[in-house]
C-alpha positions in Angstrom: 18.0 90.6 -34.5 20.2 90.5 -31.2 23.4 91.8 -32.3 26.4 90.2 -31.6 26.4 86.4 -33.2 25.1 84.5 -30.2 27.7 81.2 -30.8 30.1 84.2 -30.8 28.9 85.9 -26.9 28.3 82.1 -25.8 31.9 81.6 -26.4 32.9 82.3 -22.9 31.0 79.4 -21.6 32.6 76.8 -23.4 33.9 73.5 -21.4 35.2 70.3 -22.5 31.8 68.7 -20.3 29.2 71.1 -21.9 30.5 70.9 -25.0 30.2 66.9 -25.2 26.6 66.7 -23.5 25.8 68.9 -26.0 27.7 67.0 -29.0 24.9 64.5 -27.7 22.4 66.0 -27.8 23.0 66.8 -31.7 23.5 64.0 -32.3 20.3 62.6 -30.9 18.6 64.1 -33.6 19.5 61.4 -36.0 17.7 58.8 -33.6 15.0 60.7 -32.8 14.3 60.7 -36.7 14.7 57.1 -37.8 12.6 56.4 -34.9 9.6 58.7 -35.1 9.3 57.8 -39.2 9.2 53.7 -37.8 7.1 54.8 -35.4 4.2 56.5 -37.4 5.0 53.8 -39.8 4.0 51.2 -37.2 0.6 53.5 -36.8 -2.4 53.8 -38.6 -2.1 55.0 -42.5 -4.1 58.0 -42.1 -1.7 59.2 -38.9 1.3 57.9 -41.0 0.4 59.7 -44.0 -0.3 62.9 -42.3 3.0 62.6 -40.2 4.7 62.3 -43.5 3.1 65.5 -45.0 5.0 67.2 -42.6 8.0 66.3 -42.6 8.7 66.4 -46.6 7.3 69.4 -47.1 9.9 70.4 -44.0 12.3 69.2 -46.2 11.8 70.3 -49.5 11.7 74.1 -48.2 15.0 73.8 -46.3 16.7 72.0 -48.9 15.2 75.4 -51.3 16.6 77.6 -48.7 20.1 75.5 -48.9 20.4 75.7 -52.7 18.9 79.8 -52.7 20.8 81.1 -49.9 23.7 79.0 -49.0 26.0 79.9 -46.3 28.3 78.5 -43.8 27.1 78.1 -40.5 29.6 80.0 -37.9 32.1 77.0 -37.2 33.5 78.1 -41.0 33.0 81.1 -41.9 33.5 83.4 -38.9 36.1 80.6 -37.8 38.2 82.8 -38.0 37.3 85.1 -35.3 36.8 82.6 -32.2 39.3 82.6 -29.7 38.2 79.7 -27.5 38.1 76.4 -29.8 35.0 73.5 -28.8 36.9 70.4 -26.4 35.3 67.4 -25.2 35.4 63.8 -25.8 34.8 60.7 -28.0 31.2 62.0 -28.4 32.1 65.6 -29.7 34.8 64.2 -32.0 32.8 62.0 -33.4 29.3 64.1 -34.0 33.0 67.3 -35.3 33.2 64.2 -37.9 29.7 64.0 -38.6 29.3 67.1 -39.6 32.2 67.4 -41.6 31.5 64.6 -44.0 27.9 64.9 -43.8 27.0 68.5 -44.7 27.9 69.9 -48.0 29.4 73.5 -46.0 26.4 75.7 -47.2 23.2 73.8 -45.5 22.5 76.6 -42.5 19.6 78.5 -43.3 16.9 77.2 -42.1 18.1 75.2 -39.6 16.2 71.9 -39.8 17.6 70.0 -36.8 15.5 72.3 -34.9 13.2 72.5 -37.9 12.4 69.1 -38.0 13.0 68.2 -34.1 10.3 71.2 -33.3 7.3 69.6 -35.8 8.5 66.1 -34.4 7.4 67.7 -30.8 4.3 69.3 -32.0 2.8 66.8 -33.9 4.2 64.0 -30.2 2.1 67.0 -29.0 -1.4 66.8 -30.3 -0.5 62.6 -31.3 1.4 61.5 -28.5 1.5 62.9 -26.2 4.0 60.5 -23.6 6.5 60.5 -26.7 6.3 64.1 -26.7 7.0 64.5 -22.5 10.0 62.2 -23.5 11.4 63.8 -26.1 11.1 67.7 -24.7 14.8 68.3 -23.1 16.7 66.3 -25.3 15.4 68.5 -28.1 15.6 71.7 -26.1 19.7 70.9 -25.7 19.7 70.1 -29.5 18.2 73.2 -30.1 20.6 74.9 -28.0 23.6 73.4 -29.9 23.3 74.2 -33.1 24.6 77.7 -31.6 26.3 76.3 -29.1 28.3 74.0 -31.4 28.2 76.2 -34.2 26.9 75.2 -36.5 23.3 77.4 -36.9 23.0 81.6 -37.0 20.5 82.6 -34.4 17.9 83.3 -37.7 18.8 79.2 -38.8 16.9 78.0 -35.4 14.0 80.7 -36.2 12.9 80.0 -39.5 13.8 76.5 -38.5 10.9 77.4 -35.7 9.1 79.0 -38.1 9.7 76.2 -41.2 8.1 73.5 -38.6 5.1 75.3 -37.5 4.0 75.6 -41.7 3.9 72.1 -40.9 2.2 71.7 -38.0 -0.4 74.4 -40.0 -0.3 72.0 -43.2 -1.4 68.9 -40.7 -4.0 70.1 -38.6 -5.3 71.3 -42.2 -5.0 67.8 -44.1 -6.6 66.0 -40.9 -9.9 68.6 -40.8 -9.7 68.1 -44.9 -10.2 64.0 -44.0 -12.6 64.8 -41.2 -15.3 66.5 -43.3 
């Protein structure tokens, strides 16, 4: 789609402070996931059901992608092509270790980090705009981090956004059916 791999293109911009910041953005996915589920659990039941329909649809389709199109991220599959290591400090090391032990090493297509965070943003924009405003900047950092940290390819990110759009359509469809 865009020629050279984005992670390879961005290698010239690697810096320990940037790597640390983007590692933080990447790791913020986990509290965002937890807090979003708890937040909507504490809301009215119909809104929670709508939220979970989209979330479970993303995970179901995403895991099918991992199963039928297993692929390693650039940090593994293209490791020999990178000339500059990603160095940072404790958050960078913590994040790299979480990815190492929490991954089956063929879980890149589609990017669920991008799909779920984009879905949450879209859902929040419609139902809780204050949460959308709160999480927008960290989510953009998360999306950039998936490429900068060499975990995903550009197509993984694009398909993650498409999956989020599908889940948002699905939840809107569910909500409209409930209104009629």
